[in-house]
Residue frames as qw, qx, qy, qz and C-alpha x, y, z in Angstrom:
[[0.856, 0.303, -0.165, 0.385, -51.82, -19.79, 67.07],
 [0.516, -0.806, 0.065, 0.284, -49.07, -18.83, 69.54],
 [0.625, 0.653, -0.129, 0.408, -46.22, -16.85, 68.00],
 [0.681, -0.654, -0.028, 0.329, -43.12, -16.58, 70.18],
 [0.471, 0.748, -0.181, 0.432, -40.35, -14.01, 69.83],
 [0.742, -0.387, -0.275, 0.472, -37.39, -14.18, 72.22],
 [0.060, 0.930, 0.001, 0.362, -36.54, -10.76, 73.64],
 [0.453, 0.309, -0.507, 0.665, -33.50, -9.45, 75.47],
 [0.483, -0.644, -0.559, 0.199, -34.32, -9.25, 79.22],
 [0.407, -0.359, -0.133, 0.829, -32.24, -6.06, 79.45],
 [0.048, 0.299, -0.168, -0.938, -33.54, -3.92, 76.59],
 [0.614, 0.444, 0.465, -0.459, -36.38, -5.82, 74.88],
 [0.401, 0.588, -0.507, -0.486, -34.63, -6.14, 71.50],
 [0.965, 0.117, -0.100, -0.214, -34.83, -9.51, 69.70],
 [0.496, -0.561, 0.654, 0.107, -32.29, -12.22, 70.56],
 [0.794, 0.476, -0.318, -0.202, -30.53, -14.31, 67.92],
 [0.918, -0.292, 0.222, 0.151, -28.57, -17.51, 68.37],
 [0.146, 0.835, -0.513, -0.137, -24.82, -17.09, 67.78],
 [0.974, 0.149, -0.168, -0.016, -23.41, -20.26, 66.19],
 [0.504, 0.545, -0.494, 0.453, -19.84, -19.30, 67.06],
 [0.108, -0.413, 0.598, -0.678, -20.33, -18.64, 70.78],
 [0.384, -0.293, -0.873, -0.072, -23.33, -20.99, 71.16],
 [0.069, -0.411, -0.554, 0.721, -25.09, -18.17, 73.05],
 [0.169, 0.783, 0.562, 0.205, -27.99, -15.79, 72.36],
 [0.363, -0.106, -0.015, 0.926, -26.87, -12.26, 71.49],
 [0.140, 0.874, 0.401, -0.235, -28.67, -8.94, 71.58],
 [0.562, 0.364, 0.233, 0.706, -27.43, -6.79, 68.71],
 [0.080, -0.878, -0.190, -0.433, -28.80, -3.65, 70.37],
 [0.439, -0.843, 0.236, -0.200, -27.30, -3.65, 73.89],
 [0.455, 0.547, -0.692, 0.124, -24.67, -6.34, 73.15],
 [0.624, -0.370, 0.564, -0.394, -25.87, -8.59, 75.98],
 [0.524, 0.263, -0.784, -0.205, -25.26, -12.32, 75.68],
 [0.704, -0.284, 0.411, -0.505, -27.04, -15.27, 77.34],
 [0.087, 0.191, -0.969, -0.127, -26.42, -19.00, 77.54],
 [0.479, -0.268, -0.685, -0.479, -29.31, -21.45, 77.26],
 [0.440, -0.391, -0.737, 0.333, -29.66, -22.13, 80.99],
 [0.099, -0.273, -0.262, 0.920, -29.71, -18.41, 81.85],
 [0.287, -0.030, -0.390, -0.875, -32.19, -17.61, 79.08],
 [0.501, -0.323, -0.754, -0.276, -34.59, -20.42, 80.00],
 [0.350, -0.364, -0.643, 0.575, -34.41, -19.49, 83.69],
 [0.052, 0.182, 0.062, -0.980, -35.30, -15.88, 82.91],
 [0.407, -0.107, -0.542, -0.727, -38.18, -16.95, 80.68],
 [0.485, -0.343, -0.804, 0.029, -39.54, -19.34, 83.30],
 [0.280, -0.349, -0.528, 0.721, -39.40, -16.74, 86.07],
 [0.149, 0.426, 0.102, -0.886, -41.19, -14.03, 84.14],
 [0.413, 0.515, 0.734, 0.161, -44.22, -13.94, 81.88],
 [0.054, 0.752, 0.040, -0.656, -43.67, -10.30, 81.03],
 [0.708, 0.655, 0.261, 0.039, -44.06, -9.44, 77.38],
 [0.102, 0.899, -0.409, -0.118, -40.69, -7.75, 77.34],
 [0.400, -0.418, 0.809, 0.106, -39.19, -11.24, 77.52],
 [0.166, 0.132, 0.914, 0.347, -41.54, -13.41, 75.46],
 [0.432, 0.275, 0.076, -0.855, -44.42, -11.97, 73.50],
 [0.246, 0.195, 0.938, 0.145, -47.17, -14.23, 72.37],
 [0.252, -0.137, -0.423, -0.859, -49.91, -13.47, 69.91],
 [0.501, -0.038, 0.530, -0.683, -52.24, -15.55, 72.13],
 [0.293, 0.125, 0.945, 0.076, -54.36, -18.59, 71.61],
 [0.389, 0.660, 0.519, -0.379, -57.24, -16.49, 70.33],
 [0.112, 0.551, -0.444, -0.698, -55.39, -15.33, 67.21],
 [0.802, 0.365, 0.402, -0.250, -57.47, -16.74, 64.39],
 [0.455, -0.104, 0.670, 0.577, -55.94, -18.37, 61.34],
 [0.433, 0.664, 0.051, -0.607, -56.85, -16.38, 58.28],
 [0.695, 0.190, 0.625, 0.300, -57.16, -17.96, 54.87],
 [0.035, -0.449, 0.338, 0.826, -55.96, -16.25, 51.71],
 [0.516, 0.248, -0.503, -0.647, -57.66, -18.36, 49.09],
 [0.897, -0.080, 0.242, -0.362, -59.78, -21.46, 49.08],
 [0.827, 0.445, -0.342, 0.017, -57.25, -23.11, 46.77],
 [0.606, 0.279, -0.570, 0.480, -54.43, -22.97, 49.31],
 [0.436, -0.686, 0.129, -0.568, -56.09, -22.02, 52.58],
 [0.937, -0.347, -0.037, -0.015, -55.05, -25.33, 54.11],
 [0.839, 0.112, -0.071, 0.528, -51.39, -24.67, 53.34],
 [0.297, 0.396, -0.105, 0.863, -50.90, -20.94, 53.90],
 [0.392, -0.724, -0.523, 0.220, -51.58, -19.10, 57.14],
 [0.142, 0.701, -0.066, 0.695, -51.41, -15.49, 58.24],
 [0.602, -0.557, -0.451, 0.351, -50.20, -14.50, 61.70],
 [0.045, -0.970, 0.015, -0.238, -49.49, -11.24, 63.46],
 [0.582, 0.338, -0.455, 0.583, -45.87, -10.49, 64.30],
 [0.559, -0.680, -0.423, 0.216, -45.61, -10.11, 68.11],
 [0.488, -0.261, -0.039, 0.832, -43.01, -7.36, 67.67],
 [0.004, -0.141, 0.196, 0.970, -44.60, -4.99, 65.14],
 [0.508, 0.409, 0.510, -0.561, -48.08, -6.39, 64.44],
 [0.345, 0.449, -0.530, -0.631, -47.37, -6.90, 60.74],
 [0.905, 0.148, 0.237, -0.320, -49.17, -9.69, 58.89],
 [0.041, -0.555, 0.799, 0.230, -46.76, -12.47, 57.96],
 [0.879, 0.195, -0.232, -0.369, -47.39, -15.48, 55.70],
 [0.216, -0.445, 0.867, -0.060, -46.21, -18.97, 56.61],
 [0.650, 0.050, -0.636, -0.413, -47.00, -22.36, 55.15],
 [0.839, -0.409, -0.129, -0.337, -48.41, -25.21, 57.21],
 [0.916, -0.080, -0.248, 0.305, -44.98, -26.71, 57.98],
 [0.278, 0.636, -0.287, 0.660, -43.11, -23.56, 59.00],
 [0.678, -0.526, -0.448, 0.253, -41.91, -23.72, 62.61],
 [0.377, -0.664, -0.033, 0.645, -39.64, -20.65, 62.68],
 [0.473, 0.638, 0.353, 0.494, -39.42, -17.68, 60.35],
 [0.276, -0.182, -0.113, 0.937, -38.85, -13.91, 60.18],
 [0.229, 0.807, 0.421, -0.345, -41.21, -10.97, 59.99],
 [0.569, 0.423, 0.342, 0.616, -40.72, -9.37, 56.57],
 [0.021, -0.922, -0.175, -0.344, -41.48, -5.94, 58.04],
 [0.361, -0.874, 0.290, -0.149, -39.32, -5.70, 61.17],
 [0.610, 0.476, -0.624, 0.114, -37.06, -8.72, 60.42],
 [0.397, -0.468, 0.645, -0.455, -37.46, -10.05, 63.95],
 [0.205, 0.070, -0.973, -0.080, -37.47, -13.83, 64.50],
 [0.675, -0.124, 0.139, -0.714, -40.86, -15.46, 65.03],
 [0.053, 0.134, -0.989, 0.037, -41.40, -19.01, 66.28],
 [0.661, -0.163, -0.300, -0.669, -44.73, -20.74, 65.62],
 [0.325, -0.361, 0.763, -0.426, -45.26, -22.66, 68.84],
 [0.838, 0.104, 0.307, -0.440, -48.07, -24.95, 67.69],
 [0.813, 0.485, -0.316, -0.068, -45.78, -26.48, 65.04],
 [0.336, 0.469, -0.719, 0.387, -43.32, -27.41, 67.78],
 [0.476, -0.272, 0.563, -0.618, -45.68, -28.96, 70.31],
 [0.897, 0.064, 0.258, -0.354, -47.17, -32.39, 70.89],
 [0.901, 0.104, 0.356, 0.227, -45.96, -34.92, 68.33],
 [0.542, 0.763, 0.015, 0.351, -44.28, -32.09, 66.42],
 [0.324, -0.887, 0.322, -0.061, -41.97, -31.21, 69.31],
 [0.678, 0.468, -0.542, 0.165, -38.46, -32.48, 68.47],
 [0.852, -0.457, -0.181, 0.181, -36.66, -34.55, 71.08],
 [0.596, -0.485, 0.167, 0.617, -33.28, -33.01, 70.29],
 [0.428, 0.903, 0.034, 0.020, -31.51, -30.49, 68.09],
 [0.711, -0.081, 0.088, 0.693, -27.98, -29.90, 66.81],
 [0.017, 0.910, 0.108, -0.399, -27.43, -26.13, 67.04],
 [0.605, 0.766, -0.075, 0.204, -25.69, -24.33, 64.19],
 [0.728, -0.456, 0.122, 0.498, -21.90, -24.43, 64.51],
 [0.445, 0.118, 0.357, 0.813, -21.17, -22.40, 61.38],
 [0.099, 0.603, 0.221, -0.760, -22.11, -18.80, 60.56],
 [0.601, 0.736, 0.286, -0.126, -23.75, -17.37, 57.48],
 [0.095, 0.863, -0.435, -0.238, -20.38, -15.83, 56.62],
 [0.426, -0.315, 0.832, 0.162, -18.91, -19.35, 56.47],
 [0.612, 0.439, 0.658, -0.009, -21.64, -20.48, 54.07],
 [0.372, 0.905, 0.011, -0.208, -21.23, -17.37, 51.90],
 [0.095, -0.737, 0.625, 0.239, -17.45, -17.87, 51.69],
 [0.533, -0.059, 0.837, 0.111, -17.87, -21.56, 50.84],
 [0.589, 0.655, 0.467, -0.076, -20.32, -20.72, 48.05],
 [0.233, 0.918, -0.228, -0.227, -18.03, -18.03, 46.62],
 [0.306, -0.524, 0.766, 0.213, -15.10, -20.44, 46.68],
 [0.604, 0.253, 0.754, 0.054, -17.21, -22.98, 44.81],
 [0.469, 0.841, 0.207, -0.172, -18.18, -20.33, 42.25],
 [0.010, -0.825, 0.482, 0.294, -14.52, -19.44, 41.63],
 [0.420, -0.226, 0.854, 0.207, -13.90, -23.04, 40.63],
 [0.485, 0.516, 0.701, 0.078, -16.67, -22.82, 38.01],
 [0.134, -0.315, 0.246, 0.907, -15.58, -20.27, 35.36],
 [0.131, -0.205, -0.698, -0.673, -18.56, -21.19, 33.15],
 [0.068, -0.513, -0.760, 0.393, -21.09, -20.51, 35.90],
 [0.070, 0.750, 0.437, 0.491, -23.85, -18.05, 34.88],
 [0.174, 0.364, -0.267, 0.875, -23.31, -14.57, 36.32],
 [0.570, -0.559, -0.223, -0.560, -26.62, -14.71, 38.19],
 [0.849, -0.345, -0.372, 0.146, -25.13, -17.11, 40.72],
 [0.585, 0.039, -0.263, 0.767, -22.22, -14.77, 41.56],
 [0.093, -0.647, -0.126, -0.746, -24.37, -11.70, 42.16],
 [0.058, 0.156, -0.650, 0.742, -24.34, -10.40, 45.73],
 [0.588, -0.097, 0.095, -0.797, -28.13, -10.20, 45.78],
 [0.850, 0.020, -0.462, -0.250, -28.28, -13.93, 45.07],
 [0.519, 0.177, -0.708, 0.445, -25.57, -14.91, 47.55],
 [0.178, -0.236, 0.460, -0.837, -27.29, -12.96, 50.33],
 [0.762, -0.151, -0.198, -0.598, -30.27, -15.31, 49.99],
 [0.520, 0.113, -0.817, 0.223, -28.31, -18.09, 51.71],
 [0.586, -0.508, 0.044, -0.631, -30.50, -19.06, 54.65],
 [0.013, 0.243, -0.902, 0.358, -30.01, -21.06, 57.82],
 [0.738, -0.147, -0.265, -0.603, -32.68, -23.74, 58.09],
 [0.372, -0.242, 0.841, -0.309, -33.37, -26.41, 60.69],
 [0.578, 0.121, -0.627, -0.508, -34.46, -29.47, 58.71],
 [0.788, -0.270, 0.339, -0.437, -36.67, -32.14, 60.34],
 [0.426, 0.370, -0.823, -0.074, -34.99, -35.55, 60.54],
 [0.912, -0.312, 0.037, -0.266, -35.87, -38.96, 61.90],
 [0.096, 0.577, -0.801, 0.127, -33.03, -40.88, 63.55],
 [0.921, -0.089, -0.200, -0.324, -33.72, -44.61, 63.45],
 [0.137, -0.504, 0.830, -0.197, -32.17, -47.23, 65.69],
 [0.921, 0.014, 0.004, -0.390, -32.66, -50.99, 65.60],
 [0.474, -0.401, 0.781, 0.075, -31.20, -54.49, 65.59],
 [0.706, 0.440, -0.351, -0.430, -30.75, -56.57, 62.42],
 [0.634, -0.210, 0.742, 0.047, -30.48, -60.36, 62.14],
 [0.617, 0.603, -0.250, -0.440, -29.68, -61.65, 58.67],
 [0.745, -0.119, 0.625, 0.200, -28.73, -64.76, 56.73],
 [0.386, 0.712, -0.358, -0.465, -27.08, -64.90, 53.33],
 [0.824, 0.041, 0.545, 0.148, -26.61, -67.70, 50.79],
 [0.299, 0.808, -0.325, -0.390, -24.26, -67.39, 47.84],
 [0.937, 0.240, 0.116, 0.225, -22.42, -69.30, 45.13],
 [0.171, -0.875, 0.379, 0.249, -18.68, -68.71, 44.97],
 [0.894, 0.410, -0.067, 0.168, -15.85, -69.66, 42.64],
 [0.425, -0.741, 0.421, 0.307, -12.14, -70.05, 43.14],
 [0.785, 0.617, -0.052, 0.006, -10.12, -70.10, 39.92],
 [0.584, -0.563, 0.461, 0.359, -6.59, -71.49, 39.57],
 [0.688, 0.715, -0.110, -0.066, -4.42, -71.15, 36.49],
 [0.501, -0.579, 0.565, 0.308, -1.09, -72.76, 35.56],
 [0.724, 0.622, -0.210, -0.210, 0.76, -74.00, 32.54],
 [0.753, -0.319, 0.480, 0.319, 3.43, -76.45, 31.40],
 [0.208, -0.365, 0.581, 0.697, 5.44, -76.75, 28.23],
 [0.090, 0.229, 0.846, 0.473, 2.41, -77.95, 26.28],
 [0.200, -0.653, -0.646, -0.341, -0.77, -76.48, 27.77],
 [0.129, -0.286, 0.308, -0.898, -2.37, -73.71, 29.79],
 [0.332, -0.358, -0.871, 0.054, -4.69, -75.00, 32.50],
 [0.304, -0.347, 0.137, -0.877, -7.66, -73.46, 34.29],
 [0.333, -0.272, -0.889, 0.160, -9.33, -75.07, 37.29],
 [0.340, -0.406, 0.000, -0.849, -12.58, -73.73, 38.74],
 [0.217, -0.202, -0.888, 0.352, -13.83, -74.87, 42.14],
 [0.356, -0.500, -0.332, -0.717, -17.46, -74.18, 43.02],
 [0.190, -0.103, -0.759, 0.614, -18.73, -73.53, 46.55],
 [0.340, -0.717, -0.460, -0.399, -21.96, -72.85, 48.33],
 [0.273, 0.154, -0.468, 0.826, -21.47, -70.26, 51.06],
 [0.403, -0.726, -0.524, -0.190, -23.73, -69.50, 54.01],
 [0.247, 0.204, -0.385, 0.866, -23.41, -66.56, 56.38],
 [0.395, -0.748, -0.513, -0.148, -25.42, -65.42, 59.38],
 [0.391, 0.038, -0.328, 0.859, -24.87, -62.34, 61.49],
 [0.172, -0.847, -0.502, 0.035, -26.41, -59.43, 63.35],
 [0.338, 0.272, -0.051, 0.900, -25.85, -55.71, 63.61],
 [0.146, -0.732, -0.503, 0.435, -27.00, -52.86, 65.80],
 [0.276, 0.534, 0.276, 0.750, -27.89, -49.54, 64.18],
 [0.280, -0.649, -0.417, 0.572, -27.93, -46.23, 65.98],
 [0.073, 0.763, 0.050, -0.641, -29.19, -42.91, 64.61],
 [0.402, 0.204, 0.669, 0.591, -29.68, -43.69, 60.92],
 [0.119, 0.466, 0.158, -0.862, -30.84, -40.31, 59.51],
 [0.212, 0.455, 0.728, 0.467, -33.74, -39.74, 57.12],
 [0.079, 0.025, 0.067, -0.994, -35.12, -36.26, 56.46],
 [0.147, 0.480, 0.833, -0.232, -38.83, -35.86, 57.19],
 [0.218, 0.632, 0.077, -0.740, -39.59, -33.07, 54.72],
 [0.683, 0.514, 0.507, 0.114, -41.22, -33.49, 51.32],
 [0.248, 0.958, -0.074, -0.125, -39.60, -30.21, 50.23],
 [0.304, -0.716, 0.589, 0.219, -36.07, -31.48, 50.70],
 [0.715, 0.467, -0.492, -0.171, -34.18, -33.35, 47.99],
 [0.918, -0.377, 0.113, -0.048, -33.43, -36.71, 49.61],
 [0.853, 0.256, -0.069, 0.449, -30.15, -37.23, 47.75],
 [0.172, 0.729, -0.203, 0.631, -28.99, -33.75, 48.72],
 [0.600, -0.668, 0.215, -0.385, -29.78, -34.35, 52.38],
 [0.979, -0.138, 0.047, 0.142, -28.01, -37.73, 52.31],
 [0.679, 0.489, -0.128, 0.533, -24.94, -36.08, 50.79],
 [0.132, -0.813, 0.223, -0.521, -24.66, -33.64, 53.70],
 [0.878, -0.475, 0.047, -0.023, -23.88, -36.47, 56.10],
 [0.519, -0.412, -0.724, 0.193, -22.31, -37.23, 58.43],
 [0.304, -0.785, 0.057, -0.536, -23.61, -35.17, 61.32],
 [0.331, 0.218, -0.754, 0.524, -21.80, -35.45, 64.65],
 [0.558, -0.561, -0.493, -0.362, -24.53, -36.65, 67.00],
 [0.544, -0.252, -0.506, 0.620, -22.43, -36.01, 70.10],
 [0.057, 0.058, -0.064, 0.995, -23.55, -32.38, 69.67],
 [0.348, -0.528, -0.645, -0.430, -27.26, -33.20, 70.05],
 [0.047, -0.096, 0.489, -0.866, -28.94, -31.03, 72.69],
 [0.097, 0.525, 0.804, -0.263, -32.31, -31.37, 74.36],
 [0.171, 0.561, 0.482, 0.651, -34.69, -29.31, 72.25],
 [0.101, -0.616, -0.372, 0.687, -35.41, -25.72, 73.18],
 [0.400, 0.814, 0.399, 0.135, -37.30, -23.27, 70.97],
 [0.195, -0.901, 0.151, 0.358, -34.64, -20.69, 71.82],
 [0.543, -0.241, 0.601, 0.535, -32.19, -22.42, 69.44],
 [0.446, 0.564, 0.614, 0.326, -34.47, -21.51, 66.52],
 [0.007, -0.926, -0.163, 0.339, -34.24, -17.77, 67.12],
 [0.038, -0.735, 0.433, 0.521, -32.61, -16.19, 64.07],
 [0.086, -0.175, 0.891, 0.410, -33.13, -19.17, 61.75],
 [0.696, 0.041, -0.281, -0.660, -35.88, -20.77, 59.69],
 [0.240, -0.149, 0.939, -0.198, -37.26, -24.14, 60.73],
 [0.614, -0.007, -0.500, -0.610, -39.67, -26.70, 59.33],
 [0.651, -0.175, 0.632, -0.383, -41.76, -29.35, 61.06],
 [0.203, -0.092, 0.924, 0.312, -41.95, -32.78, 59.49],
 [0.667, 0.260, -0.007, -0.698, -44.61, -33.57, 56.89],
 [0.760, 0.158, -0.615, -0.137, -43.47, -37.18, 56.51],
 [0.676, -0.600, 0.275, -0.328, -43.91, -39.06, 59.77],
 [0.341, -0.517, 0.785, 0.005, -41.74, -41.85, 61.18],
 [0.736, 0.205, 0.640, -0.081, -43.82, -44.53, 59.46],
 [0.626, 0.770, 0.090, -0.086, -43.66, -42.84, 56.05],
 [0.155, 0.854, -0.497, -0.008, -39.91, -42.22, 56.29],
 [0.723, -0.397, 0.563, -0.054, -39.05, -45.70, 57.58],
 [0.908, 0.365, 0.187, 0.079, -38.66, -47.45, 54.16],
 [0.421, 0.813, -0.314, 0.252, -35.62, -45.27, 53.38],
 [0.348, -0.669, 0.601, -0.267, -34.03, -46.10, 56.73],
 [0.886, -0.063, 0.445, -0.113, -34.80, -49.79, 56.30],
 [0.792, 0.598, -0.045, 0.114, -33.23, -49.77, 52.83],
 [0.162, 0.805, -0.494, 0.286, -30.03, -48.24, 54.23],
 [0.565, -0.475, 0.619, -0.266, -29.85, -50.71, 57.12],
 [0.936, 0.200, 0.276, -0.090, -30.57, -53.61, 54.77],
 [0.668, 0.690, -0.213, 0.181, -27.82, -52.65, 52.32],
 [0.084, -0.752, 0.578, -0.306, -25.30, -52.08, 55.11],
 [0.758, -0.272, 0.549, -0.222, -26.04, -55.48, 56.66],
 [0.904, 0.406, 0.131, 0.000, -25.79, -57.16, 53.26],
 [0.436, 0.787, -0.374, 0.227, -22.43, -55.50, 52.52],
 [0.349, -0.645, 0.617, -0.286, -21.00, -56.50, 55.90],
 [0.865, -0.049, 0.486, -0.116, -21.93, -60.16, 55.37],
 [0.787, 0.614, -0.021, 0.067, -20.67, -60.05, 51.78],
 [0.138, 0.839, -0.491, 0.190, -17.28, -58.77, 52.96],
 [0.604, -0.454, 0.635, -0.163, -16.78, -61.96, 54.98],
 [0.921, 0.286, 0.263, -0.022, -16.95, -64.18, 51.88],
 [0.267, 0.824, -0.499, -0.037, -13.24, -64.45, 51.11],
 [0.029, 0.560, -0.413, -0.717, -11.03, -65.41, 49.40],
 [0.624, 0.413, 0.659, 0.074, -12.99, -66.15, 46.24],
 [0.242, -0.076, 0.452, 0.855, -12.64, -64.90, 42.68],
 [0.314, -0.253, -0.435, -0.805, -16.37, -64.59, 42.03],
 [0.075, 0.233, 0.804, -0.541, -19.40, -64.42, 44.31],
 [0.311, -0.303, -0.508, -0.744, -23.08, -64.52, 43.37],
 [0.249, 0.004, 0.646, -0.722, -25.58, -63.78, 46.15],
 [0.220, -0.263, -0.862, -0.373, -28.63, -66.02, 45.87],
 [0.437, -0.705, -0.525, -0.190, -30.65, -65.20, 48.98],
 [0.218, 0.182, -0.432, 0.856, -30.49, -62.51, 51.63],
 [0.449, -0.627, -0.570, -0.282, -33.05, -62.39, 54.43],
 [0.170, 0.202, -0.477, 0.838, -32.81, -59.65, 57.07],
 [0.399, -0.701, -0.575, -0.139, -35.20, -59.15, 59.99],
 [0.135, 0.445, -0.267, 0.844, -35.31, -56.06, 62.19],
 [0.542, -0.618, -0.566, 0.056, -36.27, -55.62, 65.83],
 [0.462, -0.568, -0.270, 0.624, -35.98, -53.15, 68.71],
 [0.317, 0.434, 0.314, 0.782, -36.69, -50.34, 66.27],
 [0.135, -0.795, -0.407, 0.429, -37.34, -46.77, 67.35],
 [0.387, 0.572, 0.244, 0.681, -37.31, -43.33, 65.73],
 [0.308, -0.607, -0.295, 0.670, -36.31, -40.03, 67.32],
 [0.302, 0.851, 0.322, 0.284, -37.47, -36.71, 65.89],
 [0.502, -0.503, 0.013, 0.703, -34.68, -34.11, 65.71],
 [0.363, 0.928, 0.063, -0.051, -33.81, -30.87, 63.91],
 [0.745, -0.158, 0.242, 0.601, -30.48, -30.64, 62.07],
 [0.016, 0.826, -0.025, -0.563, -28.82, -27.42, 60.79],
 [0.625, 0.295, 0.512, 0.510, -28.40, -26.70, 57.06],
 [0.048, 0.601, -0.117, -0.789, -27.42, -23.56, 55.14],
 [0.537, 0.411, 0.704, 0.216, -29.32, -23.47, 51.85],
 [0.143, 0.518, -0.197, -0.820, -29.47, -21.42, 48.66],
 [0.551, 0.434, 0.705, 0.101, -32.00, -22.13, 45.94],
 [0.047, 0.504, -0.282, -0.815, -31.38, -20.32, 42.64],
 [0.668, 0.513, 0.527, -0.113, -33.84, -20.53, 39.76],
 [0.039, -0.555, 0.512, 0.655, -32.16, -20.39, 36.34],
 [0.354, 0.183, -0.683, -0.612, -33.88, -21.07, 33.02],
 [0.771, -0.193, -0.158, -0.586, -36.97, -22.52, 34.74],
 [0.838, -0.058, -0.522, 0.146, -34.92, -24.98, 36.80],
 [0.518, -0.822, 0.156, -0.178, -33.99, -24.92, 40.49],
 [0.673, 0.367, -0.506, 0.395, -30.33, -25.30, 41.47],
 [0.678, -0.722, -0.082, -0.115, -29.55, -26.05, 45.10],
 [0.412, 0.471, -0.579, 0.523, -26.47, -25.31, 47.17],
 [0.731, -0.629, -0.137, -0.225, -26.36, -26.62, 50.72],
 [0.313, 0.498, -0.651, 0.480, -23.85, -26.65, 53.56],
 [0.662, -0.399, -0.611, 0.168, -23.96, -28.78, 56.68],
 [0.186, -0.859, 0.030, -0.475, -24.53, -26.19, 59.40],
 [0.778, -0.606, 0.163, 0.037, -22.47, -28.22, 61.86],
 [0.808, -0.191, 0.346, 0.436, -19.49, -29.60, 59.90],
 [0.062, 0.729, -0.280, -0.621, -19.28, -27.19, 56.94],
 [0.417, 0.042, 0.818, 0.393, -19.54, -29.94, 54.30],
 [0.377, 0.488, -0.052, -0.786, -20.96, -28.55, 51.05],
 [0.412, 0.236, 0.836, 0.274, -22.99, -30.12, 48.24],
 [0.342, 0.667, 0.179, -0.637, -24.88, -28.72, 45.29],
 [0.591, 0.357, 0.591, 0.417, -25.54, -28.68, 41.59],
 [0.028, 0.721, -0.051, -0.690, -24.55, -25.64, 39.54],
 [0.730, 0.597, 0.333, 0.007, -25.22, -25.08, 35.82],
 [0.499, -0.133, 0.380, 0.768, -23.01, -24.06, 32.89],
 [0.287, 0.737, 0.090, -0.605, -23.64, -20.86, 30.93],
 [0.754, 0.409, 0.448, 0.252, -23.97, -21.76, 27.25],
 [0.319, 0.937, -0.034, 0.137, -22.92, -18.25, 26.06],
 [0.338, -0.796, 0.499, 0.046, -19.80, -18.48, 28.23],
 [0.784, -0.081, 0.590, 0.176, -19.08, -21.96, 26.90],
 [0.647, 0.676, 0.273, 0.223, -19.36, -20.70, 23.32],
 [0.042, 0.972, -0.217, 0.075, -17.15, -17.74, 24.20],
 [0.557, -0.580, 0.582, 0.119, -14.46, -19.97, 25.70],
 [0.793, 0.224, 0.522, 0.217, -14.63, -22.27, 22.69],
 [0.461, 0.867, 0.099, 0.160, -14.22, -19.26, 20.39],
 [0.190, -0.897, 0.399, 0.006, -11.18, -18.00, 22.32],
 [0.690, -0.317, 0.630, 0.163, -9.53, -21.42, 22.31],
 [0.735, 0.495, 0.417, 0.199, -10.24, -21.83, 18.59],
 [0.266, 0.955, -0.082, 0.098, -8.77, -18.39, 17.83],
 [0.380, -0.751, 0.536, 0.071, -5.63, -19.11, 19.85],
 [0.774, -0.019, 0.607, 0.181, -5.22, -22.48, 18.13],
 [0.618, 0.727, 0.252, 0.163, -5.61, -20.83, 14.71],
 [0.024, 0.958, -0.286, 0.027, -2.98, -18.21, 15.57],
 [0.573, -0.520, 0.621, 0.123, -0.54, -20.88, 16.73],
 [0.772, 0.267, 0.542, 0.197, -1.08, -22.93, 13.58],
 [0.439, 0.888, 0.082, 0.108, -0.67, -19.83, 11.39],
 [0.175, -0.876, 0.449, 0.025, 2.57, -18.82, 13.11],
 [0.708, -0.256, 0.643, 0.141, 3.81, -22.40, 12.87],
 [0.733, 0.534, 0.388, 0.166, 3.09, -22.45, 9.13],
 [0.244, 0.956, -0.145, 0.073, 4.99, -19.19, 8.59],
 [0.371, -0.742, 0.558, 0.033, 8.01, -20.37, 10.56],
 [0.574, -0.196, 0.778, 0.161, 8.23, -23.78, 8.99]]
């Protein structure tokens, strides 16, 4: 298993991607490199001071028969420490020297993404957004506000499939138009009934569906939209300094979610053309899809998973746009405390009111 660690060509220290400058920075000698310069240097030299590889002969070691197919051990190319990674990890950190490590075999062949949107926001942005969210939740358990918890916010490249295709659809519906009027004696209601037919087509481009079983689908959907104009041709260098996962749901397995989204969008667009009626009942809707394709990409997400009372609570921020989503709990002791304070204040006000009046 090849483990790649990007090193500074000047001093040999690890390089990390800077979301703000969109360059790779060395925190030791303060050098900075853009993607073209970095790739040129790496292509021209196979020296281990630039890219160190554990080598193809590094054997996968199994921890236990129960999970040997899902957990692997590899040697950090920087310090030699033994690091655990599951079967879908594509980029991680060494827990001993904290240097980035990229697992090349999980980014090759069919697992090599076509494109990537690099991080545009920093960890500081995600931390500030989470703290701001916490300030709006006075009943939030204290665990969530602790610095040790906030520091666990992690930048992760999530595997996504972007689907494109062409939809042809027909729709049949019953519709009603209701008229009302009155004279000096009666109120009148007239209902006209219609059969409505619609046919149309739509082109879809880059409909996103995450390709990870670990990710909450609703959470990932809520992070949209991503700005696809920022897509770059994939380079492993973009992963340096972040975590990354390879897909464990392929394009075929993920397609039903994309098809459902395209179907509903097509249906809504045709439905919007049925006007002006007071009531519409759709009887039949038949879409067909063609010219379909799926592109494998990595998209940036800041994530924090906090376990509280045996339940996981997720906070996530779009690593490109800064949009945040998440579910946070309420502390029952705090709720009781607030209720007690409000009750006491109400009692005091009522008592004072009784004395005065």
